[in-house]
C-alpha positions as CSV (number, residue, x, y, z in Angstrom):
1,M,13.3,-17.8,-24.0
2,S,12.4,-19.6,-27.2
3,A,10.2,-22.7,-27.2
4,L,12.0,-25.9,-26.4
5,G,10.9,-29.5,-26.7
6,I,13.0,-31.1,-23.9
7,V,14.2,-29.8,-20.5
8,E,16.3,-31.6,-18.0
9,L,16.1,-30.6,-14.3
10,R,19.5,-31.6,-13.0
11,R,20.4,-31.7,-9.2
12,Y,23.9,-32.6,-8.3
13,T,25.1,-33.5,-4.8
14,L,28.6,-32.2,-4.3
15,H,31.4,-32.8,-1.9
16,P,31.3,-30.3,1.1
17,G,32.8,-26.9,0.2
18,R,33.2,-27.6,-3.5
19,R,30.0,-25.9,-5.0
20,D,31.7,-22.5,-5.8
21,E,34.5,-24.4,-7.5
22,L,32.1,-26.2,-9.8
23,V,30.1,-23.1,-10.4
24,E,33.1,-21.2,-11.5
25,L,34.4,-24.1,-13.8
26,F,30.8,-24.6,-15.2
27,E,30.2,-21.0,-16.1
28,R,33.6,-20.6,-17.6
29,E,33.8,-23.8,-19.6
30,F,30.5,-25.6,-20.0
31,V,27.8,-22.9,-20.8
32,D,28.9,-21.8,-24.2
33,S,30.3,-25.2,-25.2
34,Q,27.0,-26.9,-24.6
35,A,25.1,-24.2,-26.4
36,A,27.5,-24.7,-29.4
37,V,26.2,-28.3,-29.8
38,G,22.4,-27.5,-29.4
39,M,22.1,-27.8,-25.6
40,P,21.3,-24.3,-24.2
41,I,21.7,-23.8,-20.5
42,L,18.7,-22.1,-19.3
43,G,19.5,-21.7,-15.6
44,T,22.3,-22.5,-13.1
45,F,21.6,-22.3,-9.4
46,R,22.9,-22.4,-5.9
47,R,20.3,-23.7,-3.4
48,P,20.9,-21.8,-0.2
49,S,19.3,-24.3,2.0
50,A,21.5,-27.2,0.7
51,P,25.0,-26.0,0.5
52,E,26.1,-29.3,-1.2
53,E,23.6,-29.0,-4.1
54,F,24.0,-27.5,-7.6
55,V,20.8,-27.3,-9.8
56,W,20.7,-26.6,-13.4
57,L,18.4,-26.7,-16.3
58,R,19.5,-27.9,-19.8
59,A,17.4,-27.8,-22.9
60,F,17.1,-29.6,-26.4
61,P,14.9,-28.8,-29.4
62,D,13.6,-32.4,-29.4
63,L,14.3,-35.9,-28.3
64,A,15.8,-36.9,-31.5
65,G,18.5,-34.3,-31.2
66,R,19.2,-34.9,-27.6
67,G,21.6,-38.0,-28.0
68,P,23.6,-36.5,-30.8
69,S,24.2,-33.3,-28.8
70,L,25.2,-35.2,-25.7
71,T,27.5,-37.4,-27.7
72,A,29.0,-34.4,-29.3
73,F,29.7,-32.6,-25.9
74,Y,30.8,-35.6,-23.9
75,S,33.1,-36.9,-26.5
76,G,34.5,-33.4,-27.4
77,P,37.6,-31.5,-26.3
78,V,36.1,-29.2,-23.7
79,W,34.8,-32.2,-21.6
80,A,38.0,-34.1,-22.2
81,E,40.0,-31.4,-20.8
82,H,37.8,-30.5,-17.8
83,S,35.8,-33.5,-16.8
84,A,38.2,-34.8,-14.1
85,A,38.0,-31.4,-12.4
86,A,34.2,-31.3,-12.5
87,N,33.8,-34.9,-11.5
88,A,36.1,-34.4,-8.6
89,T,33.4,-31.9,-7.0
90,M,30.5,-34.4,-7.3
91,V,29.1,-37.0,-5.1
92,D,26.1,-37.9,-7.3
93,F,24.8,-36.6,-10.7
94,R,21.9,-38.9,-11.2
95,D,19.0,-37.0,-9.8
96,V,17.7,-35.9,-13.3
97,L,14.1,-35.4,-14.5
98,L,13.5,-35.5,-18.3
99,L,10.7,-33.0,-18.9
100,R,8.7,-31.3,-21.7
101,P,6.9,-28.0,-21.5
102,V,3.1,-28.5,-21.5
103,R,1.9,-24.9,-20.5
104,G,3.2,-21.5,-20.5
105,S,6.8,-20.3,-21.2
106,F,10.0,-19.7,-19.3
107,P,9.8,-16.3,-17.4
108,E,11.7,-13.5,-19.1
109,P,14.9,-12.6,-17.0
110,R,14.8,-9.7,-14.7
111,D,17.0,-6.8,-15.0
112,Q,18.5,-7.6,-11.6
113,A,18.6,-11.2,-10.5
114,G,16.5,-12.6,-7.8
115,P,15.3,-16.0,-6.4
116,V,13.7,-18.6,-8.5
117,R,11.3,-21.2,-7.3
118,I,11.1,-24.7,-8.9
119,S,8.3,-26.9,-7.5
120,V,8.0,-30.6,-8.2
121,H,4.6,-32.3,-7.9
122,H,4.3,-36.1,-7.9
123,F,1.3,-38.0,-9.3
124,D,-0.2,-41.4,-9.7
125,G,0.1,-41.4,-13.4
126,P,0.7,-39.1,-16.4
127,A,-0.6,-35.6,-15.4
128,D,-0.3,-33.6,-18.6
129,D,-4.0,-33.0,-18.6
130,L,-3.8,-31.3,-15.2
131,A,-1.3,-28.7,-16.3
132,G,-4.0,-26.1,-17.1
133,A,-4.9,-25.8,-13.3
134,G,-1.4,-24.5,-12.5
135,V,-0.8,-20.7,-11.8
136,D,2.9,-20.5,-12.3
137,P,4.3,-19.2,-15.7
138,L,5.7,-22.6,-16.8
139,V,4.5,-26.2,-16.3
140,L,6.8,-29.1,-17.4
141,A,5.7,-32.6,-17.4
142,T,7.5,-35.9,-17.4
143,H,8.8,-36.8,-20.9
144,P,8.2,-40.5,-21.6
145,G,11.7,-40.9,-23.2
146,P,13.4,-43.1,-23.8
147,N,16.8,-41.9,-22.4
148,E,18.9,-42.7,-25.4
149,F,22.2,-41.6,-23.5
150,P,22.5,-44.1,-20.7
151,A,25.8,-42.8,-19.5
152,L,23.7,-40.1,-18.0
153,P,20.9,-41.8,-16.1
154,V,17.4,-40.1,-15.5
155,R,14.9,-40.8,-12.9
156,E,12.3,-43.4,-14.3
157,G,9.0,-44.6,-13.2
158,E,7.9,-41.1,-11.9
159,Q,5.2,-38.9,-13.1
160,V,5.7,-35.3,-12.3
161,L,4.6,-31.7,-13.1
162,V,7.3,-29.2,-12.4
163,T,6.4,-25.5,-12.2
164,V,9.0,-22.6,-12.6
165,S,8.4,-19.1,-11.2
166,L,10.2,-16.0,-10.3
167,D,7.8,-15.5,-7.4
168,T,8.9,-17.3,-4.3
169,A,5.4,-17.3,-2.7
170,I,4.0,-20.8,-3.0
171,P,0.5,-20.9,-4.6
172,P,-2.2,-23.1,-3.2
173,T,-2.1,-26.6,-4.8
174,P,-4.9,-27.0,-7.2
175,E,-7.6,-29.3,-6.0
176,A,-7.2,-31.5,-9.1
177,W,-3.5,-31.9,-8.3
178,A,-4.0,-32.6,-4.7
179,R,-6.5,-35.5,-5.4
180,R,-3.9,-37.3,-7.5
181,A,-0.7,-36.5,-5.6
182,V,1.2,-39.4,-4.2
183,R,3.5,-37.2,-1.9
184,E,3.9,-33.6,-0.9
185,P,5.3,-31.3,-3.4
186,E,9.0,-30.2,-3.2
187,H,9.7,-26.4,-3.5
188,L,13.2,-25.7,-4.5
189,F,14.2,-21.9,-3.6
190,L,17.2,-21.2,-5.9
191,E,19.8,-18.3,-6.2
192,P,20.9,-17.8,-9.8
193,T,24.5,-17.8,-10.6
194,A,26.2,-14.9,-12.4
195,T,25.5,-16.3,-16.0
196,S,22.0,-17.9,-15.4
197,R,19.6,-17.0,-18.1
198,L,16.7,-17.7,-15.7
199,R,17.1,-15.0,-13.0
C-alpha cells in the first residue's frame, strides 16, 4: 500500500445484531465513494470477540487534505442517501484515534484473507522516538492534529503507538515501551471483511 500521511483507527459500537447490515452497506456504498474524494479505506473488520464492534482504517495523504475530503463526502450525495440507514446501526462512532505512520509500511495483502492484529500501546507522552523498538511491520503514532472536522470527534489527550500485523502472535513488549506505558496494551484480533485491502 502506498505511503500515507494520516490514518484513522475507527471503532464503532453497534446495536446488537446489526453488524452484518452495516458491513454490507459500507462495502456496497462507502468504500469507493470515500476513495473518490481522497480517503482510501485501508481495512474493514469484524472483531469476533466483540460482536457489536465494527473496526475500520481510513487514510488521507496529509492533514491539510483531511477536512476538505471529509466535507466532500459527508455533504455529498452518497452519504445523504445512505446516512440514515448507517446511523441506525450505530450506538457510538466516537472511538477514533488520529494517527500517522512512523515506522514500516502496511503489510501487503495475502492471496487468501486471514486474521489481522492491531495492538494499541498507551504512553505517558509522545512516543514517536520509541517506534524503532517495535517488531510489527507497521507502527503508527498519535497525530497531534488538530481535528479540523469536529462533527467527527477523535480521542484527545492520549499518546499511543499502534502496531499492525498479519501475525496474530503477540510479540514481547519492548522494555523501552514497558517503562513508559500507562496501561496494559490492547490487542484487537480482527477478521477482514470481503473487500478489505488489509487482509
